[in-house]
Structures are given as structure tokens and as C-alpha cells.
C-alpha positions as a Markdown table, in Angstrom:
| # | Residue | x | y | z |
|---|---|---|---|---|
| 1 | Unk | 106.2 | 180.9 | -54.4 |
| 2 | Unk | 104.4 | 182.8 | -51.7 |
| 3 | Unk | 100.7 | 182.9 | -51.5 |
| 4 | Unk | 98.8 | 184.9 | -49.0 |
| 5 | Unk | 95.7 | 183.7 | -47.2 |
| 6 | Unk | 94.4 | 185.4 | -44.1 |
| 7 | Unk | 97.6 | 187.4 | -43.8 |
| 8 | Unk | 99.8 | 184.2 | -43.6 |
| 9 | Unk | 102.7 | 183.7 | -46.0 |
| 10 | Unk | 102.7 | 180.1 | -47.4 |
| 11 | Unk | 105.7 | 178.5 | -49.1 |
| 12 | Unk | 104.3 | 176.8 | -52.2 |
| 13 | Unk | 106.7 | 174.2 | -53.6 |
| 14 | Unk | 106.5 | 171.5 | -56.2 |
| 15 | Unk | 106.3 | 167.8 | -55.1 |
| 16 | Unk | 109.3 | 166.8 | -57.2 |
| 17 | Unk | 111.5 | 169.4 | -55.3 |
| 18 | Unk | 110.3 | 168.1 | -51.9 |
| 19 | Unk | 111.0 | 164.5 | -53.0 |
| 20 | Unk | 114.5 | 165.5 | -54.1 |
| 21 | Unk | 115.3 | 167.2 | -50.8 |
| 22 | Unk | 113.9 | 164.2 | -48.8 |
| 23 | Unk | 115.9 | 161.7 | -50.9 |
| 24 | Unk | 119.1 | 163.8 | -50.4 |
| 25 | Unk | 118.4 | 163.9 | -46.6 |
| 26 | Unk | 117.8 | 160.1 | -46.5 |
| 27 | Unk | 120.9 | 159.4 | -48.6 |
| 28 | Unk | 123.2 | 161.5 | -46.3 |
| 29 | Unk | 121.7 | 160.1 | -43.1 |
| 30 | Unk | 123.1 | 159.8 | -40.4 |
| 31 | Unk | 124.9 | 163.0 | -41.4 |
| 32 | Unk | 123.0 | 166.2 | -42.1 |
| 33 | Unk | 122.3 | 167.0 | -45.7 |
| 34 | Unk | 122.2 | 170.5 | -47.1 |
| 35 | Unk | 121.4 | 172.3 | -50.3 |
| 36 | Unk | 119.5 | 175.0 | -52.2 |
| 37 | Unk | 116.4 | 175.4 | -54.3 |
| 38 | Unk | 117.1 | 178.2 | -56.8 |
| 39 | Unk | 114.5 | 180.3 | -58.5 |
| 40 | Unk | 114.3 | 183.4 | -60.7 |
| 41 | Unk | 115.7 | 186.6 | -59.1 |
| 42 | Unk | 112.8 | 188.5 | -57.4 |
| 43 | Unk | 110.5 | 185.4 | -57.5 |
| 44 | Unk | 109.5 | 183.3 | -54.6 |
| 45 | Unk | 109.1 | 180.2 | -56.7 |
| 46 | Unk | 111.8 | 177.5 | -56.3 |
| 47 | Unk | 112.6 | 175.9 | -59.6 |
| 48 | Unk | 115.9 | 174.1 | -59.4 |
| 49 | Unk | 117.3 | 171.6 | -56.9 |
| 50 | Unk | 121.0 | 171.9 | -56.0 |
| 51 | Unk | 122.3 | 169.3 | -53.6 |
| 52 | Unk | 125.4 | 170.6 | -51.8 |
| 53 | Unk | 128.1 | 168.9 | -49.7 |
| 54 | Unk | 128.0 | 169.1 | -46.0 |
| 55 | Unk | 131.7 | 170.0 | -45.4 |
| 56 | Unk | 131.2 | 169.3 | -41.6 |
| 57 | Unk | 130.1 | 165.7 | -42.4 |
| 58 | Unk | 128.3 | 165.7 | -39.1 |
| 59 | Unk | 125.0 | 164.3 | -37.7 |
| 60 | Unk | 124.4 | 167.5 | -35.7 |
| 61 | Unk | 125.7 | 170.4 | -37.9 |
| 62 | Unk | 125.9 | 171.4 | -41.5 |
| 63 | Unk | 128.3 | 173.7 | -43.3 |
| 64 | Unk | 128.4 | 174.4 | -47.0 |
| 65 | Unk | 131.8 | 173.6 | -48.6 |
| 66 | Unk | 133.3 | 177.1 | -49.1 |
| 67 | Unk | 134.5 | 176.5 | -52.6 |
| 68 | Unk | 131.2 | 174.9 | -53.7 |
| 69 | Unk | 129.2 | 177.7 | -51.9 |
| 70 | Unk | 131.1 | 180.3 | -53.9 |
| 71 | Unk | 130.7 | 178.4 | -57.2 |
| 72 | Unk | 127.0 | 177.9 | -56.7 |
| 73 | Unk | 126.3 | 181.5 | -55.7 |
| 74 | Unk | 128.3 | 182.7 | -58.8 |
| 75 | Unk | 126.2 | 180.4 | -61.0 |
| 76 | Unk | 123.0 | 181.8 | -59.4 |
| 77 | Unk | 124.2 | 185.4 | -60.1 |
| 78 | Unk | 125.1 | 184.5 | -63.7 |
| 79 | Unk | 121.7 | 182.9 | -64.3 |
| 80 | Unk | 119.7 | 185.8 | -62.6 |
| 81 | Unk | 118.6 | 183.3 | -59.9 |
| 82 | Unk | 118.7 | 183.4 | -56.2 |
| 83 | Unk | 118.5 | 180.9 | -53.3 |
| 84 | Unk | 114.7 | 180.7 | -52.7 |
| 85 | Unk | 115.0 | 177.8 | -50.3 |
| 86 | Unk | 118.0 | 176.8 | -48.2 |
| 87 | Unk | 117.4 | 173.4 | -46.8 |
| 88 | Unk | 119.1 | 171.0 | -44.4 |
| 89 | Unk | 118.2 | 167.9 | -42.4 |
| 90 | Unk | 118.1 | 167.1 | -38.7 |
| 91 | Unk | 118.9 | 163.5 | -38.2 |
| 92 | Unk | 117.8 | 163.0 | -34.6 |
| 93 | Unk | 115.7 | 166.0 | -33.7 |
| 94 | Unk | 112.6 | 167.7 | -34.9 |
| 95 | Unk | 112.6 | 170.0 | -38.0 |
| 96 | Unk | 113.1 | 173.2 | -36.0 |
| 97 | Unk | 116.1 | 175.6 | -36.4 |
| 98 | Unk | 118.9 | 175.2 | -33.8 |
| 99 | Unk | 120.6 | 178.2 | -32.2 |
| 100 | Unk | 123.5 | 177.5 | -34.7 |
| 101 | Unk | 121.1 | 177.4 | -37.6 |
| 102 | Unk | 119.6 | 180.7 | -36.6 |
| 103 | Unk | 123.0 | 182.3 | -36.1 |
| 104 | Unk | 124.2 | 181.2 | -39.5 |
| 105 | Unk | 121.0 | 182.2 | -41.5 |
| 106 | Unk | 122.4 | 184.9 | -43.8 |
| 107 | Unk | 119.8 | 185.0 | -46.7 |
| 108 | Unk | 117.0 | 187.4 | -45.6 |
| 109 | Unk | 114.8 | 186.5 | -48.5 |
| 110 | Unk | 115.2 | 182.7 | -48.3 |
| 111 | Unk | 112.9 | 180.2 | -46.9 |
| 112 | Unk | 114.7 | 177.8 | -44.5 |
| 113 | Unk | 113.4 | 174.3 | -44.9 |
| 114 | Unk | 114.3 | 171.7 | -42.4 |
| 115 | Unk | 113.7 | 168.0 | -42.9 |
| 116 | Unk | 113.8 | 165.6 | -40.0 |
| 117 | Unk | 114.9 | 162.1 | -40.8 |
| 118 | Unk | 114.8 | 160.8 | -37.2 |
| 119 | Unk | 112.0 | 158.5 | -38.1 |
| 120 | Unk | 113.1 | 155.9 | -40.7 |
| 121 | Unk | 109.5 | 155.5 | -42.0 |
| 122 | Unk | 108.4 | 159.1 | -42.5 |
| 123 | Unk | 110.0 | 162.5 | -42.7 |
| 124 | Unk | 109.0 | 165.8 | -41.1 |
| 125 | Unk | 109.3 | 168.9 | -43.3 |
| 126 | Unk | 108.8 | 172.5 | -42.0 |
| 127 | Unk | 109.7 | 175.9 | -43.4 |
| 128 | Unk | 110.8 | 179.1 | -41.6 |
| 129 | Unk | 111.8 | 182.7 | -42.3 |
| 130 | Unk | 114.8 | 183.7 | -40.2 |
| 131 | Unk | 115.4 | 187.4 | -40.0 |
| 132 | Unk | 117.8 | 189.0 | -37.6 |
| 133 | Unk | 117.6 | 186.0 | -35.3 |
| 134 | Unk | 113.8 | 185.9 | -35.3 |
| 135 | Unk | 112.3 | 182.6 | -36.4 |
| 136 | Unk | 108.8 | 182.5 | -38.0 |
| 137 | Unk | 107.3 | 179.2 | -39.1 |
| 138 | Unk | 105.3 | 179.3 | -42.3 |
| 139 | Unk | 102.9 | 176.8 | -43.7 |
| 140 | Unk | 104.0 | 174.7 | -46.7 |
| 141 | Unk | 101.7 | 173.7 | -49.6 |
| 142 | Unk | 103.1 | 171.0 | -51.9 |
| 143 | Unk | 101.7 | 171.1 | -55.5 |
| 144 | Unk | 102.3 | 169.1 | -58.6 |
| 145 | Unk | 103.0 | 172.1 | -60.8 |
| 146 | Unk | 103.0 | 175.9 | -60.5 |
């Protein structure tokens, strides 16, 4: 869900969805984890957590499994949902999109959430809009419920 304050777009996201993304990132460490938070079409409110397989099985790169990607996107279409958040983890660097992340960003309406698991005690979570190669960080507000 986007909320506007002083001209800034804020990603508002439920705490349970944040916890699910962080748990997935920790479970897949030292490889990058990836997935989607789906929401109603035309809404900016993530509702459903979908962990996906990193077909690259790499600590420095993620790639959705092509068959799983197609299946999930079809399910989203059939349910009148869309990918509100596309997330992945960085295992040894800060939560900032790499050149590869920027090049591969193909969902113009999605929030790209990165979770750094480089610190075993705490995570870093940041959100970005990536449009035509331009990266804009946006504040994240975690709430118990919408």
C-alpha cells in the first residue's frame, strides 16, 4: 500500500509479510532468496507471500526458475492479482540493487525489496522503485494490519 506524506511515496507492509521474507532470506543463506508478495490488481497493498526458487542457487545472483515464474504469474492473472513486491536477499552486501538487479527489473509497478543477511544478528530491509534503469529508494512503514 502506498501512502503519501510530503510528496514521498511510502511502502506500507504488514509485519507478518516482512517476517516471512526475512525468514526465507535467512533459510536460503548463503544463497540469495527470492520471491513475490502478491496483491489485488491495481492495489498497492501486498497481501500474499510467495517464496520462489532461486534457480541460480548463488550467493551473488538470483533468477526465478522459469517454469515456476510462468506458473506463479499465471496464478496471479487468474486471481486478478499482481506482483506488488518483488524481493530478494543480498548475502554479503548492503540492501541496494546491483547493476544486474537494475537491468533485470521488469515490473514497472512493483516495489523491489532487498533484504541484506550479511549480519547474522540483524537484517537490513530497503525498498526501491526501479523504472527504466532509474533507482529511487522509498521509505518502508511496517504495520500490524492494513
